[in-house]
Residue frames relative to the residue before (quaternion, step in Angstrom):
aa qw qx qy qz dx dy dz
M 1.0000 0.0000 0.0000 0.0000 0.00 0.00 0.00
S 0.4031 -0.7399 0.4866 0.2308 3.58 -0.72 1.07
T 0.4060 -0.7011 0.5372 0.2345 3.52 -1.21 0.67
I 0.2589 -0.7620 0.5765 0.1416 3.57 -0.86 0.95
T 0.1528 -0.7912 0.5896 0.0543 3.54 -0.79 1.08
L 0.1696 -0.7898 0.5849 0.0729 3.55 -0.88 0.97
E 0.1885 -0.7703 0.6012 0.0984 3.52 -1.16 0.63
E 0.2354 -0.7727 0.5755 0.1276 3.57 -0.98 0.85
Q 0.0521 -0.7639 0.6416 0.0453 3.55 -1.13 0.71
K 0.3439 -0.7516 0.5296 0.1907 3.57 -0.56 1.18
I 0.3546 -0.7259 0.5534 0.2027 3.54 -0.95 0.95
P 0.4414 -0.7142 0.4723 0.2684 3.61 -0.63 1.05
D 0.8594 0.1826 -0.1499 0.4535 3.56 -1.23 0.74
L 0.6720 0.4210 -0.3215 0.5174 3.62 1.21 0.27
D 0.0328 -0.7894 0.6123 0.0288 3.56 -1.15 0.62
N 0.4502 -0.6859 0.5087 0.2609 3.54 -1.31 0.17
K 0.3318 0.7501 -0.5055 0.2676 3.59 1.16 0.55
P 0.4584 -0.6748 0.4906 0.3063 3.61 -0.93 0.79
P 0.5332 -0.6198 0.4541 0.3541 3.61 -1.06 0.64
S 0.4552 -0.6750 0.5048 0.2871 3.56 -1.09 0.67
F 0.1403 0.7646 -0.6189 0.1125 3.55 -1.01 0.83
K 0.5511 -0.6115 0.4563 0.3377 3.53 -1.26 0.40
H 0.2925 -0.7658 0.5510 0.1564 3.56 -0.61 1.15
Y 0.4155 -0.6523 0.5606 0.2958 3.56 -1.10 0.70
K 0.2797 -0.7762 0.5451 0.1486 3.56 -0.78 1.01
Y 0.2904 -0.7809 0.5346 0.1417 3.54 -0.45 1.26
P 0.6355 -0.4953 0.4061 0.4312 3.59 -1.22 0.31
I 0.2936 -0.7649 0.5564 0.1388 3.56 -1.08 0.79
P 0.4119 -0.6938 0.5223 0.2761 3.63 -0.76 0.96
N 0.4191 -0.7158 0.5031 0.2425 3.56 -1.02 0.80
H 0.6942 0.2898 -0.2670 0.6023 3.56 1.32 0.22
P 0.5018 -0.7084 0.3999 0.2941 3.63 -0.71 0.99
Q 0.7123 0.4434 -0.2652 0.4750 3.62 1.18 -0.42
V 0.4924 0.5833 -0.4646 0.4488 3.59 1.26 0.23
Q 0.5177 -0.6733 0.4189 0.3213 3.58 -0.77 1.02
K 0.4802 -0.6909 0.4741 0.2595 3.53 -1.07 0.84
P 0.4738 -0.6205 0.5224 0.3428 3.59 -1.10 0.59
Y 0.7673 -0.2692 -0.5692 -0.1222 1.61 -2.09 1.26
V 0.0495 0.8367 -0.5328 0.1171 3.54 0.27 1.36
C 0.3140 -0.7593 0.5394 0.1843 3.57 -0.73 1.04
C 0.2753 -0.7791 0.5542 0.1001 3.54 -1.15 0.75
L 0.0830 -0.7640 0.6382 0.0457 3.55 -1.11 0.80
S 0.0681 -0.7890 0.6106 -0.0039 3.56 -0.67 1.17
V 0.0277 -0.8387 0.5405 -0.0610 3.58 -0.49 1.23
G 0.3347 0.7261 -0.5534 0.2335 3.55 -0.86 0.99
A 0.6333 -0.5230 0.4032 0.4035 3.55 -1.26 0.30
R 0.6760 -0.4730 0.3624 0.4336 3.56 -1.27 0.30
G 0.8098 0.2417 -0.1996 0.4960 3.56 -0.87 0.96
S 0.4769 0.6969 -0.4302 0.3192 3.59 1.25 0.03
G 0.5924 -0.5725 0.3817 0.4190 3.58 1.09 -0.65
K 0.2727 0.8025 -0.4935 0.1949 3.59 1.25 0.38
S 0.6984 0.4696 -0.2807 0.4616 3.56 0.77 -1.03
Y 0.6298 0.5367 -0.3334 0.4518 3.57 0.99 -0.85
S 0.6624 0.5164 -0.3225 0.4365 3.60 0.89 -0.88
I 0.6460 0.5046 -0.3223 0.4735 3.58 1.03 -0.74
V 0.6455 0.5091 -0.3183 0.4720 3.57 0.95 -0.89
K 0.6512 0.5208 -0.3187 0.4507 3.58 0.97 -0.83
A 0.6425 0.5267 -0.3245 0.4521 3.58 0.95 -0.84
I 0.7021 0.4520 -0.2701 0.4794 3.57 0.93 -0.90
S 0.6483 0.5119 -0.3308 0.4563 3.60 0.98 -0.75
N 0.5801 0.5492 -0.3768 0.4690 3.61 1.14 -0.52
A 0.6560 0.4980 -0.3043 0.4786 3.57 1.00 -0.85
E 0.6276 0.5268 -0.3335 0.4663 3.59 1.04 -0.76
K 0.6694 0.5228 -0.3024 0.4326 3.57 0.89 -0.94
W 0.7868 0.3358 -0.1659 0.4906 3.58 0.82 -1.00
G 0.3169 -0.7944 0.4698 0.2186 3.56 1.13 -0.58
Y 0.3555 -0.6895 0.5874 0.2307 3.49 -1.45 0.03
S 0.2393 -0.7315 0.6146 0.1730 3.54 -1.28 0.45
D 0.5433 -0.6112 0.4628 0.3421 3.56 -1.04 0.77
G 0.4979 -0.7067 0.4252 0.2680 3.56 -0.84 1.02
E 0.7257 0.4062 -0.2405 0.5005 3.59 1.19 -0.41
T 0.8068 0.2945 -0.1362 0.4937 3.58 0.82 -0.98
G 0.4278 -0.7046 0.4644 0.3239 3.59 1.19 -0.47
E 0.4406 0.7034 -0.4544 0.3235 3.59 1.28 0.00
P 0.5712 -0.5627 0.4555 0.3866 3.61 -1.18 0.46
V 0.2629 -0.7678 0.5694 0.1309 3.58 -0.98 0.87
P 0.3801 -0.7356 0.5055 0.2425 3.62 -0.72 0.98
I 0.2779 -0.7234 0.6080 0.1729 3.53 -1.32 0.44
R 0.0594 -0.7668 0.6380 0.0382 3.55 -1.00 0.86
T 0.1189 -0.7964 0.5913 0.0431 3.57 -0.72 1.08
I 0.1076 -0.7778 0.6190 0.0177 3.54 -1.00 0.95
L 0.1412 -0.8255 0.5455 0.0314 3.59 -0.72 1.06
F 0.0744 -0.7220 0.6857 0.0552 3.51 -1.12 0.90
S 0.2963 0.7513 -0.5445 0.2264 3.59 -0.54 1.13
P 0.3193 -0.7590 0.5345 0.1903 3.60 -0.65 1.06
T 0.7274 0.4033 -0.2308 0.5050 3.60 1.25 -0.31
V 0.2615 0.8122 -0.4957 0.1617 3.58 1.19 0.41
D 0.6290 0.5458 -0.3462 0.4319 3.61 1.02 -0.70
A 0.7152 0.4143 -0.2448 0.5069 3.59 1.13 -0.65
N 0.7370 0.3303 -0.1916 0.5577 3.57 1.29 -0.11
P 0.0337 -0.8751 0.4826 0.0112 3.61 0.58 1.14
I 0.4032 0.7309 -0.4812 0.2676 3.63 1.21 -0.02
F 0.6058 0.5771 -0.3621 0.4110 3.59 1.10 -0.62
T 0.6202 0.5662 -0.3497 0.4152 3.60 1.10 -0.61
T 0.5552 0.5981 -0.4027 0.4145 3.62 1.24 -0.09
L 0.5600 0.6115 -0.3901 0.4004 3.59 1.24 -0.27
K 0.3931 -0.7472 0.4903 0.2161 3.57 -0.64 1.11
S 0.6917 0.4885 -0.2761 0.4546 3.58 1.13 -0.62
L 0.6063 0.5477 -0.3503 0.4579 3.60 1.30 0.06
D 0.1726 -0.7852 0.5903 0.0721 3.58 -0.52 1.21
D 0.6421 -0.5365 0.3827 0.3917 3.57 -1.19 0.53
D 0.6502 0.5351 -0.3160 0.4370 3.58 1.03 -0.78
D 0.7045 0.4480 -0.2584 0.4861 3.59 1.22 -0.39
I 0.5328 0.5802 -0.4225 0.4484 3.57 1.25 0.46
H 0.0604 -0.7965 0.6014 -0.0148 3.57 -0.70 1.15
N 0.3633 -0.7816 0.4763 0.1742 3.56 -0.66 1.16
D 0.7757 0.1647 -0.1238 0.5965 3.56 1.24 -0.03
F 0.3301 -0.7304 0.5570 0.2176 3.56 -1.23 0.43
T 0.1269 0.7249 -0.6736 0.0687 3.51 -1.03 0.94
H 0.5955 -0.5648 0.4199 0.3873 3.55 -1.19 0.47
T 0.6017 0.5640 -0.3584 0.4375 3.57 1.11 -0.63
E 0.6688 0.4837 -0.3025 0.4767 3.58 0.95 -0.85
L 0.6376 0.5163 -0.3316 0.4658 3.58 1.00 -0.78
E 0.6280 0.5312 -0.3379 0.4575 3.59 0.97 -0.80
A 0.6471 0.5129 -0.3209 0.4639 3.59 0.99 -0.81
V 0.6380 0.5211 -0.3202 0.4679 3.59 1.02 -0.81
I 0.6696 0.4953 -0.3033 0.4629 3.58 0.90 -0.92
E 0.6317 0.5174 -0.3362 0.4693 3.60 1.00 -0.73
D 0.6374 0.5191 -0.3252 0.4674 3.58 1.04 -0.75
I 0.6293 0.5195 -0.3268 0.4768 3.59 1.03 -0.79
K 0.6508 0.5140 -0.3128 0.4631 3.58 0.93 -0.89
Q 0.6464 0.5254 -0.3182 0.4526 3.58 0.99 -0.85
H 0.6644 0.4832 -0.3036 0.4826 3.59 0.93 -0.86
N 0.6309 0.5320 -0.3357 0.4542 3.60 1.00 -0.76
E 0.6592 0.5039 -0.3063 0.4666 3.56 1.00 -0.85
E 0.6443 0.5094 -0.3257 0.4683 3.60 0.97 -0.78
T 0.6426 0.5110 -0.3125 0.4777 3.57 1.04 -0.79
R 0.6361 0.5361 -0.3288 0.4469 3.58 0.96 -0.86
K 0.6654 0.5024 -0.3109 0.4562 3.60 0.89 -0.92
Y 0.6498 0.5121 -0.3185 0.4626 3.57 0.97 -0.83
R 0.6935 0.4730 -0.2847 0.4629 3.57 0.87 -0.92
D 0.6006 0.5333 -0.3561 0.4775 3.59 1.12 -0.59
Y 0.6540 0.4977 -0.3127 0.4761 3.57 1.01 -0.83
L 0.6239 0.5463 -0.3347 0.4474 3.58 0.97 -0.85
Q 0.6705 0.4919 -0.2938 0.4713 3.58 0.93 -0.91
A 0.6582 0.5035 -0.3086 0.4670 3.60 0.97 -0.88
Y 0.6600 0.5122 -0.3149 0.4504 3.57 0.97 -0.85
M 0.6511 0.5057 -0.3192 0.4673 3.59 0.95 -0.82
K 0.6355 0.5164 -0.3192 0.4771 3.57 1.06 -0.75
F 0.6424 0.5244 -0.3065 0.4673 3.58 1.06 -0.85
K 0.6685 0.5113 -0.3035 0.4467 3.60 0.92 -0.90
K 0.6935 0.4735 -0.2798 0.4654 3.58 1.04 -0.71
A 0.6472 0.5440 -0.3170 0.4298 3.58 1.18 -0.54
S 0.3966 -0.6656 0.5726 0.2681 3.55 -1.18 0.61
M 0.7124 -0.4582 0.3036 0.4364 3.56 -1.25 0.30
K 0.6905 0.4862 -0.2889 0.4508 3.57 0.96 -0.81
D 0.6854 0.4769 -0.2825 0.4722 3.59 1.25 -0.32
L 0.4085 0.7408 -0.4616 0.2670 3.59 1.25 0.01
D 0.6095 0.5702 -0.3571 0.4192 3.56 1.14 -0.55
K 0.5808 0.5828 -0.3698 0.4316 3.56 1.31 -0.17
L 0.5208 0.6125 -0.4212 0.4199 3.57 1.26 -0.15
E 0.4879 -0.6547 0.4914 0.3031 3.56 -1.01 0.79
P 0.6210 -0.5568 0.3892 0.3910 3.62 -1.10 0.63
E 0.6424 0.5268 -0.3287 0.4492 3.59 1.00 -0.80
E 0.6398 0.5226 -0.3213 0.4629 3.58 1.07 -0.73
L 0.6456 0.5115 -0.3195 0.4686 3.59 0.99 -0.78
V 0.6134 0.5417 -0.3449 0.4597 3.59 1.05 -0.75
L 0.6497 0.5164 -0.3107 0.4633 3.57 0.93 -0.91
L 0.6765 0.5014 -0.2914 0.4538 3.57 0.88 -0.94
F 0.6668 0.4857 -0.3069 0.4746 3.61 0.94 -0.83
E 0.6191 0.5512 -0.3485 0.4376 3.61 1.01 -0.74
Q 0.7556 0.3399 -0.1866 0.5279 3.59 1.08 -0.71
D 0.4459 -0.7178 0.4315 0.3158 3.62 1.31 0.26
F 0.5937 -0.6165 0.3497 0.3810 3.57 1.09 0.79
R 0.2920 0.7732 -0.5113 0.2357 3.57 1.13 0.63
P 0.5520 -0.5784 0.4574 0.3892 3.62 -1.10 0.49
P 0.6649 -0.5496 0.3293 0.3838 3.60 -1.10 0.65
R 0.6183 0.5577 -0.3650 0.4164 3.62 1.03 -0.63
E 0.7081 0.4122 -0.2468 0.5174 3.59 1.28 -0.38
Y 0.3087 0.7669 -0.5026 0.2529 3.57 1.27 0.26
S 0.0123 -0.8128 0.5815 -0.0321 3.58 -0.96 0.86
P 0.5388 -0.3008 -0.7840 0.0672 1.46 -1.70 1.85
M 0.5030 -0.6615 0.4670 0.3023 3.55 -0.98 0.88
P 0.4182 -0.7118 0.4930 0.2746 3.63 -0.78 0.93
K 0.6001 -0.5565 0.4262 0.3854 3.56 -1.21 0.44
Y 0.7806 0.1972 -0.0931 0.5858 3.57 1.07 -0.80
K 0.2719 -0.7724 0.5540 0.1504 3.58 -0.59 1.14
T 0.7247 0.2300 -0.1639 0.6285 3.56 1.31 -0.37
Y 0.5798 -0.5996 0.4113 0.3675 3.58 -0.97 0.80
P 0.3277 -0.7587 0.5228 0.2091 3.62 -0.71 0.97
V 0.4113 -0.6079 0.5953 0.3270 3.52 -1.37 0.20
N 0.1844 -0.8042 0.5609 0.0683 3.57 -0.46 1.24
K 0.0924 -0.8024 0.5896 0.0084 3.58 -0.70 1.11
I 0.1015 -0.8144 0.5713 0.0051 3.57 -0.48 1.25
I 0.1678 -0.8006 0.5720 0.0600 3.57 -0.61 1.18
L 0.0928 -0.7492 0.6537 0.0520 3.56 -1.02 0.91
D 0.0500 0.8157 -0.5679 0.0980 3.56 -0.22 1.30
D 0.8387 -0.0173 -0.0356 0.5431 3.57 -0.68 1.12
C 0.4697 0.6999 -0.4161 0.3411 3.58 1.06 0.73
L 0.5902 0.6437 -0.3493 0.3397 3.58 1.23 -0.16
G 0.5167 0.6462 -0.4232 0.3692 3.59 1.23 0.11
G 0.6831 0.4701 -0.2860 0.4802 3.60 1.21 -0.36
D 0.7692 -0.3562 0.2651 0.4594 3.53 -0.97 -0.90
A 0.2298 0.8149 -0.5097 0.1526 3.60 1.22 0.40
F 0.8042 0.1157 -0.0383 0.5818 3.58 0.83 -1.01
N 0.1276 0.8158 -0.5535 0.1085 3.57 0.82 0.95
G 0.6723 -0.5732 0.3250 0.3374 3.55 -1.26 0.34
K 0.3924 0.7278 -0.4921 0.2723 3.59 1.18 0.08
K 0.5251 -0.6493 0.4447 0.3238 3.56 -0.92 0.87
K 0.7713 0.3109 -0.1635 0.5307 3.56 0.95 -0.84
N 0.0754 0.8170 -0.5600 0.1147 3.53 0.87 1.01
F 0.4330 -0.7418 0.4443 0.2546 3.58 -0.56 1.17
L 0.6370 0.5310 -0.3357 0.4468 3.60 0.98 -0.80
V 0.6636 0.4994 -0.3098 0.4629 3.58 0.86 -0.94
K 0.6582 0.5120 -0.3068 0.4588 3.58 0.87 -0.94
T 0.6793 0.4908 -0.2923 0.4607 3.57 0.93 -0.90
L 0.6541 0.5185 -0.3171 0.4504 3.57 0.94 -0.87
L 0.6847 0.4854 -0.2914 0.4590 3.58 0.93 -0.86
N 0.7420 0.3392 -0.2085 0.5394 3.58 1.23 -0.40
S 0.2990 0.8151 -0.4662 0.1696 3.57 1.28 0.24
R 0.5755 0.6033 -0.3801 0.4004 3.60 1.06 -0.67
H 0.6798 0.4978 -0.2887 0.4546 3.57 0.99 -0.85
L 0.6794 0.4540 -0.2794 0.5042 3.57 1.25 -0.41
R 0.3939 -0.7218 0.4594 0.3358 3.56 1.36 -0.08
C 0.5948 0.5358 -0.3942 0.4514 3.55 0.90 0.91
E 0.1685 -0.7629 0.6167 0.0956 3.54 -1.31 0.36
F 0.3309 -0.7541 0.5412 0.1701 3.56 -1.09 0.76
Y 0.1445 -0.7388 0.6528 0.0845 3.54 -1.21 0.71
I 0.0571 -0.8328 0.5495 -0.0337 3.56 -0.36 1.27
A 0.1523 -0.7584 0.6288 0.0792 3.57 -0.89 1.00
A 0.0654 0.8086 -0.5769 0.0954 3.57 -0.70 1.09
Q 0.4239 -0.6984 0.5165 0.2563 3.56 -1.14 0.65
S 0.7892 0.1511 -0.0803 0.5899 3.56 1.23 -0.35
L 0.5112 -0.6359 0.4825 0.3185 3.56 -1.02 0.78
K 0.6448 0.5573 -0.3203 0.4136 3.56 1.02 -0.79
S 0.6125 0.5548 -0.3563 0.4360 3.60 1.19 -0.36
V 0.6820 0.4182 -0.2667 0.5375 3.58 1.32 -0.17
R 0.4805 -0.6968 0.4475 0.2889 3.58 -0.68 1.06
K 0.6150 -0.6142 0.3541 0.3452 3.54 -1.03 0.88
E 0.6481 0.5219 -0.3421 0.4366 3.62 0.91 -0.79
V 0.6225 0.5071 -0.3310 0.4957 3.57 1.23 -0.45
R 0.6469 0.5452 -0.3214 0.4254 3.58 0.88 -0.98
I 0.7428 0.4243 -0.2425 0.4577 3.57 0.77 -0.99
N 0.6709 0.4645 -0.3064 0.4902 3.58 1.27 -0.14
C 0.5327 0.5762 -0.4285 0.4480 3.58 1.25 0.28
G 0.2683 -0.8128 0.5021 0.1235 3.57 -0.52 1.17
L 0.7176 0.3043 -0.2231 0.5854 3.58 1.31 -0.17
L 0.0227 -0.8100 0.5843 -0.0450 3.57 -0.45 1.25
I 0.0833 -0.7750 0.6263 0.0167 3.56 -0.87 1.03
L 0.0411 -0.8481 0.5248 -0.0604 3.56 -0.25 1.34
F 0.1903 -0.7878 0.5792 0.0884 3.57 -0.54 1.19
K 0.6945 -0.5118 0.3275 0.3852 3.56 -1.33 0.23
F 0.0805 -0.7670 0.6359 0.0313 3.53 -1.05 0.92
A 0.5959 -0.5728 0.4194 0.3754 3.58 -1.16 0.58
S 0.7681 0.2195 -0.1229 0.5888 3.56 1.07 -0.77
K 0.3347 -0.7567 0.5317 0.1806 3.57 -0.87 0.97
K 0.4449 0.7433 -0.4343 0.2468 3.57 1.24 -0.35
V 0.6825 0.4892 -0.3046 0.4495 3.58 0.83 -0.93
I 0.6141 0.5389 -0.3455 0.4617 3.59 1.09 -0.67
F 0.6917 0.4704 -0.2787 0.4718 3.57 0.88 -0.95
D 0.6578 0.5332 -0.3196 0.4252 3.58 0.94 -0.86
D 0.8119 0.3174 -0.1367 0.4705 3.58 0.92 -0.86
I 0.7594 0.3953 -0.2062 0.4739 3.59 1.05 -0.63
Y 0.6097 0.6054 -0.3728 0.3504 3.57 0.92 -0.84
E 0.6312 0.5610 -0.3505 0.4049 3.60 0.95 -0.79
I 0.5893 0.5921 -0.3706 0.4059 3.60 1.14 -0.54
I 0.8024 0.2247 -0.0996 0.5439 3.56 1.03 -0.81
S 0.3144 0.7939 -0.4748 0.2133 3.59 1.25 0.35
N 0.6154 0.5609 -0.3551 0.4249 3.60 1.18 -0.36
V 0.7552 0.3581 -0.2152 0.5051 3.61 1.21 -0.25
L 0.7820 0.2422 -0.1305 0.5593 3.60 1.25 -0.23
T 0.3980 -0.6365 0.5867 0.3036 3.54 -1.23 0.45
E 0.6531 -0.4975 0.3785 0.4274 3.59 -1.24 0.26
E 0.6304 0.5397 -0.3297 0.4502 3.57 1.02 -0.77
E 0.6623 0.4923 -0.3025 0.4770 3.60 0.98 -0.83
F 0.6391 0.5194 -0.3260 0.4642 3.58 1.02 -0.79
D 0.6195 0.5412 -0.3259 0.4659 3.57 1.04 -0.82
A 0.6621 0.5060 -0.3042 0.4615 3.59 0.94 -0.91
L 0.6526 0.5116 -0.3123 0.4634 3.59 0.96 -0.83
Y 0.6828 0.4936 -0.2907 0.4535 3.57 0.83 -0.98
T 0.6552 0.5108 -0.3081 0.4635 3.58 0.95 -0.89
Y 0.6694 0.5027 -0.2965 0.4596 3.58 0.91 -0.92
A 0.7097 0.4849 -0.2731 0.4320 3.59 0.78 -1.03
T 0.7584 0.3697 -0.2008 0.4978 3.61 1.06 -0.67
S 0.3838 0.7641 -0.4528 0.2526 3.59 1.25 0.25
D 0.7060 0.4097 -0.2628 0.5145 3.62 1.14 -0.51
D 0.6221 -0.5249 0.4155 0.4060 3.56 -1.23 0.38
H 0.8584 0.0878 -0.0979 0.4959 3.56 -1.05 0.90
S 0.5158 0.6013 -0.4545 0.4071 3.61 1.08 0.59
A 0.1542 -0.8069 0.5692 0.0329 3.54 -1.16 0.64
L 0.4217 -0.6261 0.5782 0.3097 3.51 -1.34 0.33
V 0.1394 -0.7823 0.6050 0.0503 3.56 -0.78 1.08
I 0.0935 -0.7697 0.6305 0.0350 3.55 -0.90 1.00
D 0.0489 -0.7972 0.6011 -0.0269 3.56 -0.50 1.25
T 0.2329 -0.8362 0.4834 0.1137 3.56 -0.06 1.31
T 0.5643 0.5697 -0.4088 0.4356 3.61 1.22 0.03
Q 0.6684 0.4516 -0.2863 0.5170 3.58 1.32 -0.12
S 0.4426 -0.6471 0.5407 0.3049 3.56 -1.31 0.27
K 0.6946 -0.4386 0.3383 0.4591 3.61 -1.25 0.09
E 0.6753 0.5006 -0.2904 0.4572 3.57 1.06 -0.75
T 0.7756 0.3837 -0.1957 0.4615 3.59 0.92 -0.87
G 0.7595 -0.4084 0.2218 0.4552 3.62 1.16 -0.02
L 0.1777 0.7927 -0.5569 0.1730 3.59 0.98 0.77
F 0.7826 0.1871 -0.0918 0.5866 3.57 1.03 -0.84
K 0.0142 0.7947 -0.6054 0.0412 3.56 -0.96 0.93
K 0.3353 -0.6334 0.6375 0.2828 3.50 -1.38 0.25
N 0.7764 -0.0661 -0.0535 0.6244 3.53 -0.32 1.32
L 0.6871 -0.5001 0.3270 0.4133 3.61 -1.07 -0.50
D 0.7268 0.4763 -0.2263 0.4401 3.56 1.26 -0.10
V 0.7282 0.3588 -0.2379 0.5333 3.62 1.24 0.03
I 0.2837 -0.7584 0.5658 0.1559 3.58 -0.62 1.13
L 0.2008 -0.7768 0.5897 0.0923 3.57 -0.97 0.92
R 0.0034 0.7766 -0.6299 0.0107 3.54 -1.02 0.86
L 0.4326 -0.6762 0.5312 0.2711 3.54 -1.16 0.64
K 0.2881 -0.7446 0.5784 0.1677 3.54 -0.88 1.00
K 0.6937 -0.4275 0.3479 0.4638 3.55 -1.27 0.02
G 0.7639 0.3158 -0.2552 0.5016 3.53 -0.93 0.93
G 0.5751 -0.6336 0.3593 0.3724 3.58 1.31 0.10
E 0.4554 0.6753 -0.4630 0.3495 3.61 1.24 0.10
V 0.3464 -0.7395 0.5426 0.1964 3.56 -1.05 0.80
G 0.0240 0.7869 -0.6162 0.0217 3.55 -0.99 0.88
N 0.3608 -0.7194 0.5376 0.2514 3.56 -1.13 0.55
E 0.6668 -0.5267 0.3470 0.3970 3.54 -1.25 0.53
G 0.7856 0.2857 -0.2335 0.4966 3.52 -0.83 1.02
E 0.5932 0.5705 -0.3708 0.4303 3.57 1.27 -0.28
E 0.3033 -0.7499 0.5621 0.1724 3.58 -0.90 0.90
S 0.4389 -0.6597 0.5342 0.2945 3.53 -1.12 0.67
E 0.6701 -0.4891 0.3548 0.4312 3.58 -1.24 0.25
D 0.6352 0.5273 -0.3331 0.4555 3.59 1.07 -0.72
E 0.6637 0.5156 -0.3020 0.4500 3.57 1.03 -0.83
K 0.6484 0.5370 -0.3210 0.4338 3.58 1.11 -0.64
K 0.6183 0.5652 -0.3458 0.4225 3.57 1.20 -0.56
């Protein structure tokens, strides 16, 4: 077989450096293993496998540890919204502290989802105006009289609208002074028109743009095939329970992590993680293989040992025990 030799020639006056720009700083989880905003979650398993519990556990972990604002360090509120036709028979969702009664919907329709998204947008806009005023007021307080002309016209408008009142007297005070992390749960909602074949499906469009709305979706499904592929591959947190046939898991999920695992290694991980009742393989794509890309449930990191054997964090091998 002949060897192919390549030659490089640097192009003068051009480089491959990325342009500099101001990154938006997302909320930061106060625990490194709580999923990062705004990552959508798909929990898949047969009825009774533990799908709803896994979603509640993921959100309750976030409630327990909380988030900090990426710029100010302030605590970030969580708002959970539930769509579930079986909520009365599945009271586990009521354990979520961030779920208010007004945010529980007993059925899913695109009209109801549109109303929820409009409400989120309205709260985001109210928060934005308050934070813009807060920034303008702090700038005004630091400026001397001769420096007032350095305030932007928009900042002066905000200050005059509020009569230069301190932020604690801002009116009307928004419900959220810091942008919340909105968590939308879809439980037992895929039997209707949630993921119908319409090209402009509102749920699909919203889920794919959820980061811009500061929200994330948690979807419970009995079958991967019931969730459209563009949705599946855009979920950064996958919770996979045991199925009689692994084919659907390999056909739809393996390609997501094929750059870090062979099929044989993925098979070993999935088999190990789902070997106990109600246990699942969790794939958190915001983590690396070292920090927790693969887990058994949400509390045990899995790593492949030499030879393809699976071990959990803290577990000693037989050689290490000797």
